[in-house]
MARROPA-89946 format. One record per residue (C-alpha): residue number from 1; x, y, z. Coordinates in Angstrom, 1 decimal. Example, Ala and Ser with C-alpha at 12.3 -4.5 7.8 and 13.67 -1.06 7.14 Angstrom:
2
@mardren: 1; X: 12.3; Y: -4.5; Z: 7.8
@mardren: 2; X: 13.7; Y: -1.1; Z: 7.1
# end
This chain:
283
@mardren: 1; X: 89.8; Y: 81.7; Z: 100.7
@mardren: 2; X: 93.4; Y: 83.1; Z: 100.0
@mardren: 3; X: 93.7; Y: 85.7; Z: 102.6
@mardren: 4; X: 92.3; Y: 90.0; Z: 101.1
@mardren: 5; X: 94.5; Y: 91.6; Z: 98.8
@mardren: 6; X: 95.9; Y: 87.9; Z: 97.2
@mardren: 7; X: 96.0; Y: 87.8; Z: 93.0
@mardren: 8; X: 94.2; Y: 84.2; Z: 93.3
@mardren: 9; X: 90.2; Y: 83.8; Z: 94.1
@mardren: 10; X: 88.9; Y: 81.2; Z: 96.5
@mardren: 11; X: 90.8; Y: 77.4; Z: 97.1
@mardren: 12; X: 88.7; Y: 74.0; Z: 97.1
@mardren: 13; X: 84.8; Y: 73.3; Z: 97.3
@mardren: 14; X: 83.8; Y: 71.1; Z: 99.9
@mardren: 15; X: 83.0; Y: 68.7; Z: 98.8
@mardren: 16; X: 84.7; Y: 66.8; Z: 102.0
@mardren: 17; X: 81.7; Y: 67.1; Z: 103.9
@mardren: 18; X: 80.5; Y: 64.3; Z: 102.7
@mardren: 19; X: 82.8; Y: 61.7; Z: 104.3
@mardren: 20; X: 80.9; Y: 59.1; Z: 106.2
@mardren: 21; X: 84.1; Y: 58.7; Z: 108.5
@mardren: 22; X: 83.7; Y: 54.7; Z: 108.5
@mardren: 23; X: 86.7; Y: 53.0; Z: 109.9
@mardren: 24; X: 89.1; Y: 52.3; Z: 108.1
@mardren: 25; X: 92.2; Y: 49.3; Z: 109.1
@mardren: 26; X: 94.2; Y: 49.8; Z: 112.3
@mardren: 27; X: 97.3; Y: 50.9; Z: 112.8
@mardren: 28; X: 98.7; Y: 49.6; Z: 116.1
@mardren: 29; X: 98.3; Y: 45.8; Z: 115.8
@mardren: 30; X: 98.2; Y: 45.1; Z: 119.7
@mardren: 31; X: 95.2; Y: 46.6; Z: 119.6
@mardren: 32; X: 92.3; Y: 44.4; Z: 121.5
@mardren: 33; X: 89.6; Y: 42.7; Z: 119.7
@mardren: 34; X: 87.4; Y: 44.6; Z: 122.0
@mardren: 35; X: 88.9; Y: 48.6; Z: 121.4
@mardren: 36; X: 88.2; Y: 47.8; Z: 117.6
@mardren: 37; X: 84.8; Y: 47.5; Z: 117.8
@mardren: 38; X: 83.7; Y: 49.8; Z: 120.4
@mardren: 39; X: 81.4; Y: 52.4; Z: 118.6
@mardren: 40; X: 83.1; Y: 55.7; Z: 117.6
@mardren: 41; X: 80.7; Y: 57.5; Z: 120.7
@mardren: 42; X: 83.1; Y: 55.6; Z: 122.7
@mardren: 43; X: 86.4; Y: 56.1; Z: 120.9
@mardren: 44; X: 85.8; Y: 59.8; Z: 120.4
@mardren: 45; X: 87.1; Y: 59.4; Z: 124.6
@mardren: 46; X: 90.6; Y: 59.0; Z: 123.2
@mardren: 47; X: 90.6; Y: 62.6; Z: 122.8
@mardren: 48; X: 91.0; Y: 62.8; Z: 126.2
@mardren: 49; X: 93.4; Y: 60.0; Z: 127.4
@mardren: 50; X: 95.1; Y: 58.3; Z: 125.0
@mardren: 51; X: 95.8; Y: 54.5; Z: 125.5
@mardren: 52; X: 99.8; Y: 54.0; Z: 126.1
@mardren: 53; X: 100.1; Y: 51.8; Z: 122.7
@mardren: 54; X: 97.9; Y: 55.0; Z: 120.5
@mardren: 55; X: 99.7; Y: 56.4; Z: 118.1
@mardren: 56; X: 99.8; Y: 60.5; Z: 117.5
@mardren: 57; X: 98.7; Y: 62.6; Z: 115.0
@mardren: 58; X: 98.9; Y: 66.6; Z: 115.2
@mardren: 59; X: 95.7; Y: 68.0; Z: 113.1
@mardren: 60; X: 95.8; Y: 71.5; Z: 112.5
@mardren: 61; X: 93.7; Y: 73.9; Z: 111.0
@mardren: 62; X: 94.0; Y: 77.3; Z: 110.2
@mardren: 63; X: 90.5; Y: 79.1; Z: 109.9
@mardren: 64; X: 88.8; Y: 82.3; Z: 110.3
@mardren: 65; X: 85.8; Y: 83.4; Z: 111.7
@mardren: 66; X: 85.8; Y: 86.5; Z: 109.1
@mardren: 67; X: 86.5; Y: 83.4; Z: 106.2
@mardren: 68; X: 82.9; Y: 81.9; Z: 104.4
@mardren: 69; X: 84.9; Y: 78.9; Z: 103.5
@mardren: 70; X: 85.8; Y: 78.4; Z: 106.9
@mardren: 71; X: 82.7; Y: 76.5; Z: 108.5
@mardren: 72; X: 82.8; Y: 73.1; Z: 106.4
@mardren: 73; X: 86.3; Y: 72.8; Z: 107.5
@mardren: 74; X: 85.5; Y: 73.7; Z: 111.6
@mardren: 75; X: 82.8; Y: 70.7; Z: 111.5
@mardren: 76; X: 85.3; Y: 68.8; Z: 109.6
@mardren: 77; X: 87.5; Y: 69.1; Z: 112.2
@mardren: 78; X: 85.1; Y: 68.6; Z: 114.8
@mardren: 79; X: 84.7; Y: 65.0; Z: 113.4
@mardren: 80; X: 87.8; Y: 64.4; Z: 113.3
@mardren: 81; X: 88.4; Y: 65.1; Z: 116.8
@mardren: 82; X: 84.7; Y: 62.7; Z: 118.0
@mardren: 83; X: 84.8; Y: 59.8; Z: 115.4
@mardren: 84; X: 89.1; Y: 59.3; Z: 115.5
@mardren: 85; X: 88.6; Y: 57.7; Z: 111.9
@mardren: 86; X: 91.4; Y: 55.5; Z: 112.8
@mardren: 87; X: 91.7; Y: 52.8; Z: 115.1
@mardren: 88; X: 94.9; Y: 52.6; Z: 116.9
@mardren: 89; X: 96.0; Y: 55.5; Z: 116.3
@mardren: 90; X: 94.8; Y: 58.9; Z: 118.1
@mardren: 91; X: 93.8; Y: 62.4; Z: 116.4
@mardren: 92; X: 95.2; Y: 65.5; Z: 118.4
@mardren: 93; X: 93.2; Y: 68.6; Z: 116.6
@mardren: 94; X: 94.3; Y: 72.8; Z: 117.0
@mardren: 95; X: 92.4; Y: 74.5; Z: 115.6
@mardren: 96; X: 94.1; Y: 77.8; Z: 114.7
@mardren: 97; X: 92.1; Y: 81.3; Z: 114.5
@mardren: 98; X: 94.8; Y: 83.7; Z: 111.8
@mardren: 99; X: 94.2; Y: 87.4; Z: 112.2
@mardren: 100; X: 94.0; Y: 88.8; Z: 108.3
@mardren: 101; X: 90.7; Y: 88.0; Z: 108.0
@mardren: 102; X: 89.8; Y: 90.1; Z: 110.8
@mardren: 103; X: 89.8; Y: 93.8; Z: 108.9
@mardren: 104; X: 86.9; Y: 92.7; Z: 106.6
@mardren: 105; X: 83.9; Y: 93.0; Z: 108.9
@mardren: 106; X: 84.2; Y: 91.2; Z: 111.1
@mardren: 107; X: 87.1; Y: 90.2; Z: 114.1
@mardren: 108; X: 87.4; Y: 87.1; Z: 115.2
@mardren: 109; X: 87.5; Y: 86.5; Z: 118.9
@mardren: 110; X: 90.0; Y: 84.0; Z: 119.0
@mardren: 111; X: 92.0; Y: 85.5; Z: 116.2
@mardren: 112; X: 96.3; Y: 85.3; Z: 117.1
@mardren: 113; X: 99.5; Y: 87.1; Z: 115.6
@mardren: 114; X: 101.6; Y: 84.2; Z: 116.9
@mardren: 115; X: 98.8; Y: 82.1; Z: 114.7
@mardren: 116; X: 99.1; Y: 83.9; Z: 111.8
@mardren: 117; X: 102.9; Y: 83.7; Z: 111.9
@mardren: 118; X: 102.4; Y: 80.1; Z: 112.5
@mardren: 119; X: 101.0; Y: 79.4; Z: 109.4
@mardren: 120; X: 103.4; Y: 82.0; Z: 107.2
@mardren: 121; X: 106.1; Y: 80.1; Z: 108.3
@mardren: 122; X: 104.6; Y: 77.1; Z: 107.1
@mardren: 123; X: 103.7; Y: 78.6; Z: 103.7
@mardren: 124; X: 107.5; Y: 79.7; Z: 103.7
@mardren: 125; X: 108.0; Y: 75.7; Z: 104.2
@mardren: 126; X: 105.1; Y: 74.3; Z: 101.5
@mardren: 127; X: 106.3; Y: 77.1; Z: 98.7
@mardren: 128; X: 102.6; Y: 78.5; Z: 99.2
@mardren: 129; X: 103.0; Y: 82.4; Z: 97.4
@mardren: 130; X: 100.3; Y: 83.2; Z: 99.8
@mardren: 131; X: 98.3; Y: 81.5; Z: 103.1
@mardren: 132; X: 94.6; Y: 80.8; Z: 103.1
@mardren: 133; X: 92.1; Y: 79.5; Z: 105.2
@mardren: 134; X: 90.9; Y: 76.3; Z: 105.5
@mardren: 135; X: 94.4; Y: 75.2; Z: 105.5
@mardren: 136; X: 94.9; Y: 71.4; Z: 107.1
@mardren: 137; X: 97.8; Y: 70.2; Z: 107.7
@mardren: 138; X: 98.5; Y: 66.9; Z: 109.3
@mardren: 139; X: 101.8; Y: 66.0; Z: 111.6
@mardren: 140; X: 103.6; Y: 69.1; Z: 109.3
@mardren: 141; X: 102.7; Y: 68.1; Z: 105.9
@mardren: 142; X: 99.5; Y: 70.2; Z: 104.6
@mardren: 143; X: 96.6; Y: 68.0; Z: 103.3
@mardren: 144; X: 94.3; Y: 69.3; Z: 100.2
@mardren: 145; X: 91.2; Y: 69.5; Z: 101.0
@mardren: 146; X: 88.4; Y: 67.4; Z: 99.1
@mardren: 147; X: 88.4; Y: 64.1; Z: 98.9
@mardren: 148; X: 88.0; Y: 62.4; Z: 101.5
@mardren: 149; X: 89.8; Y: 59.4; Z: 100.9
@mardren: 150; X: 93.5; Y: 61.5; Z: 100.3
@mardren: 151; X: 92.3; Y: 63.0; Z: 103.9
@mardren: 152; X: 91.9; Y: 59.5; Z: 105.5
@mardren: 153; X: 95.0; Y: 58.3; Z: 103.3
@mardren: 154; X: 97.3; Y: 61.5; Z: 105.0
@mardren: 155; X: 96.0; Y: 60.8; Z: 108.5
@mardren: 156; X: 96.6; Y: 57.1; Z: 108.4
@mardren: 157; X: 100.0; Y: 57.5; Z: 106.5
@mardren: 158; X: 100.6; Y: 60.0; Z: 109.3
@mardren: 159; X: 99.8; Y: 57.0; Z: 112.0
@mardren: 160; X: 101.6; Y: 55.2; Z: 111.3
@mardren: 161; X: 105.2; Y: 56.9; Z: 111.2
@mardren: 162; X: 107.9; Y: 56.5; Z: 113.5
@mardren: 163; X: 107.3; Y: 59.0; Z: 116.8
@mardren: 164; X: 109.4; Y: 59.8; Z: 119.5
@mardren: 165; X: 107.1; Y: 59.0; Z: 122.8
@mardren: 166; X: 105.4; Y: 62.6; Z: 124.3
@mardren: 167; X: 104.2; Y: 62.7; Z: 128.0
@mardren: 168; X: 101.9; Y: 65.5; Z: 129.5
@mardren: 169; X: 101.8; Y: 64.6; Z: 133.8
@mardren: 170; X: 99.4; Y: 65.7; Z: 135.6
@mardren: 171; X: 98.2; Y: 69.3; Z: 134.8
@mardren: 172; X: 96.3; Y: 71.7; Z: 137.3
@mardren: 173; X: 95.5; Y: 75.7; Z: 137.5
@mardren: 174; X: 97.4; Y: 76.6; Z: 140.4
@mardren: 175; X: 94.8; Y: 76.9; Z: 143.3
@mardren: 176; X: 95.8; Y: 80.2; Z: 144.5
@mardren: 177; X: 96.2; Y: 81.8; Z: 141.1
@mardren: 178; X: 93.5; Y: 80.7; Z: 138.5
@mardren: 179; X: 95.1; Y: 82.2; Z: 136.0
@mardren: 180; X: 98.2; Y: 80.4; Z: 135.8
@mardren: 181; X: 98.4; Y: 76.8; Z: 134.7
@mardren: 182; X: 100.9; Y: 74.0; Z: 135.1
@mardren: 183; X: 102.2; Y: 70.8; Z: 133.7
@mardren: 184; X: 105.3; Y: 68.3; Z: 133.4
@mardren: 185; X: 106.4; Y: 68.2; Z: 129.8
@mardren: 186; X: 108.1; Y: 64.6; Z: 128.8
@mardren: 187; X: 109.8; Y: 62.5; Z: 126.2
@mardren: 188; X: 111.6; Y: 59.2; Z: 125.3
@mardren: 189; X: 115.2; Y: 59.5; Z: 123.9
@mardren: 190; X: 115.3; Y: 61.1; Z: 120.5
@mardren: 191; X: 116.5; Y: 58.5; Z: 117.9
@mardren: 192; X: 115.1; Y: 60.5; Z: 115.2
@mardren: 193; X: 117.6; Y: 62.1; Z: 112.5
@mardren: 194; X: 116.9; Y: 65.2; Z: 113.2
@mardren: 195; X: 116.1; Y: 67.1; Z: 117.0
@mardren: 196; X: 112.9; Y: 69.6; Z: 117.1
@mardren: 197; X: 111.1; Y: 72.4; Z: 119.6
@mardren: 198; X: 109.0; Y: 71.1; Z: 122.0
@mardren: 199; X: 105.7; Y: 73.3; Z: 122.0
@mardren: 200; X: 103.2; Y: 73.7; Z: 124.1
@mardren: 201; X: 99.3; Y: 74.4; Z: 123.3
@mardren: 202; X: 96.7; Y: 76.0; Z: 125.2
@mardren: 203; X: 93.0; Y: 75.1; Z: 123.8
@mardren: 204; X: 89.5; Y: 75.5; Z: 124.5
@mardren: 205; X: 87.3; Y: 72.2; Z: 124.1
@mardren: 206; X: 84.7; Y: 74.0; Z: 123.1
@mardren: 207; X: 84.2; Y: 77.7; Z: 121.8
@mardren: 208; X: 81.0; Y: 78.9; Z: 120.2
@mardren: 209; X: 80.3; Y: 82.3; Z: 118.7
@mardren: 210; X: 77.5; Y: 84.3; Z: 116.8
@mardren: 211; X: 78.7; Y: 86.5; Z: 114.1
@mardren: 212; X: 77.3; Y: 89.6; Z: 113.8
@mardren: 213; X: 79.4; Y: 90.6; Z: 110.5
@mardren: 214; X: 81.5; Y: 89.7; Z: 107.8
@mardren: 215; X: 81.1; Y: 86.5; Z: 105.6
@mardren: 216; X: 79.4; Y: 84.7; Z: 107.8
@mardren: 217; X: 77.5; Y: 87.3; Z: 109.4
@mardren: 218; X: 74.6; Y: 86.0; Z: 110.7
@mardren: 219; X: 75.9; Y: 82.5; Z: 111.7
@mardren: 220; X: 76.5; Y: 80.5; Z: 114.6
@mardren: 221; X: 79.6; Y: 79.0; Z: 114.3
@mardren: 222; X: 81.2; Y: 76.2; Z: 116.7
@mardren: 223; X: 85.0; Y: 75.4; Z: 117.2
@mardren: 224; X: 86.7; Y: 72.6; Z: 119.0
@mardren: 225; X: 90.0; Y: 72.8; Z: 120.3
@mardren: 226; X: 90.5; Y: 76.2; Z: 119.7
@mardren: 227; X: 94.2; Y: 77.3; Z: 120.5
@mardren: 228; X: 94.3; Y: 80.6; Z: 122.8
@mardren: 229; X: 98.6; Y: 80.2; Z: 123.6
@mardren: 230; X: 101.5; Y: 78.7; Z: 121.9
@mardren: 231; X: 104.5; Y: 78.0; Z: 123.1
@mardren: 232; X: 108.0; Y: 77.1; Z: 122.6
@mardren: 233; X: 109.6; Y: 75.8; Z: 125.9
@mardren: 234; X: 112.3; Y: 73.6; Z: 125.0
@mardren: 235; X: 113.9; Y: 71.4; Z: 122.5
@mardren: 236; X: 114.6; Y: 67.8; Z: 121.7
@mardren: 237; X: 118.3; Y: 67.3; Z: 120.3
@mardren: 238; X: 118.8; Y: 63.9; Z: 118.7
@mardren: 239; X: 120.1; Y: 61.0; Z: 121.6
@mardren: 240; X: 118.5; Y: 62.7; Z: 124.1
@mardren: 241; X: 115.5; Y: 63.4; Z: 126.2
@mardren: 242; X: 113.2; Y: 66.1; Z: 127.5
@mardren: 243; X: 111.7; Y: 66.6; Z: 131.0
@mardren: 244; X: 110.8; Y: 70.2; Z: 131.9
@mardren: 245; X: 108.3; Y: 71.9; Z: 133.9
@mardren: 246; X: 105.8; Y: 74.5; Z: 132.2
@mardren: 247; X: 103.8; Y: 77.1; Z: 133.5
@mardren: 248; X: 101.4; Y: 78.4; Z: 131.2
@mardren: 249; X: 99.4; Y: 81.9; Z: 131.6
@mardren: 250; X: 95.4; Y: 81.7; Z: 131.0
@mardren: 251; X: 92.9; Y: 84.3; Z: 130.4
@mardren: 252; X: 91.1; Y: 85.8; Z: 133.1
@mardren: 253; X: 87.8; Y: 83.6; Z: 133.6
@mardren: 254; X: 88.8; Y: 80.7; Z: 131.9
@mardren: 255; X: 87.0; Y: 77.7; Z: 132.7
@mardren: 256; X: 89.8; Y: 75.3; Z: 133.6
@mardren: 257; X: 87.2; Y: 72.1; Z: 132.7
@mardren: 258; X: 87.0; Y: 73.6; Z: 129.6
@mardren: 259; X: 90.4; Y: 73.1; Z: 128.7
@mardren: 260; X: 93.4; Y: 70.7; Z: 127.0
@mardren: 261; X: 97.0; Y: 71.3; Z: 127.1
@mardren: 262; X: 99.0; Y: 69.6; Z: 123.3
@mardren: 263; X: 102.2; Y: 69.3; Z: 123.9
@mardren: 264; X: 104.2; Y: 68.0; Z: 120.3
@mardren: 265; X: 107.9; Y: 67.8; Z: 119.2
@mardren: 266; X: 108.6; Y: 69.7; Z: 115.8
@mardren: 267; X: 111.1; Y: 69.9; Z: 113.7
@mardren: 268; X: 112.6; Y: 73.2; Z: 112.7
@mardren: 269; X: 111.0; Y: 75.3; Z: 110.1
@mardren: 270; X: 108.2; Y: 74.0; Z: 110.9
@mardren: 271; X: 108.9; Y: 70.3; Z: 109.8
@mardren: 272; X: 107.7; Y: 67.3; Z: 110.6
@mardren: 273; X: 106.1; Y: 66.6; Z: 113.5
@mardren: 274; X: 107.9; Y: 63.7; Z: 116.0
@mardren: 275; X: 105.5; Y: 63.2; Z: 118.7
@mardren: 276; X: 102.2; Y: 64.8; Z: 120.2
@mardren: 277; X: 100.4; Y: 64.1; Z: 123.6
@mardren: 278; X: 96.4; Y: 65.8; Z: 124.9
@mardren: 279; X: 96.0; Y: 65.8; Z: 128.7
@mardren: 280; X: 93.0; Y: 68.2; Z: 130.7
@mardren: 281; X: 93.7; Y: 69.1; Z: 134.1
@mardren: 282; X: 92.8; Y: 67.4; Z: 136.7
@mardren: 283; X: 89.2; Y: 68.2; Z: 138.2
# end
């Protein structure tokens, strides 16, 4: 739905819920037949540890617990995360909760002004007059949600595009300060035509919420990869590599077992995503 106060009314109906997410043709020729034949439940572990030849795709969903059109999209993002519909690729998902529905009866506990600003920046680049939820962005390109084939085609196209390899070295929570997370981010040499900004997102694997008021009042909602902090940590220049230690703050009481760290390189704008990686903290 369009943000409150918009002159336009609603967006697409969610016929995509009929998606079966059957496997489509692999994008990596070198992938073993054994890996291709694994059931969905097994392949879902690629959201935690990707093989070295996996093709990463960043899937961002702008959503809100105050928007009645969003719960089906939240379910869709969970399916992409767990079922990994494109063999040979790693779908790295992020649920980014915006703030502009917080004044319509329910304040989303995961909403962030920084994420609202990120969506606003996307709208300027995409030529959208108004921000709306839900909105799906695949590797920096908007995907109109509706027909399942359109989404699968977009995921396949993104998986086949050349990427800058991004790696996250061991992720640890500081034993002396459980509100500090440390990691090391590195990339191969950037041979792409454009430079990119390096971002790191701290996200919760699983979030549940009982909504008491607003458009989703009375509903129990479940979210995946809910962004808690999104930080630009540097820049990757053409012909250069990136190598940097990062220190990120965690909210007090955050369970390290419910965390995932996502690093990605994106052209300024925001534009195309040049590479991405995901890793969970060491236990």
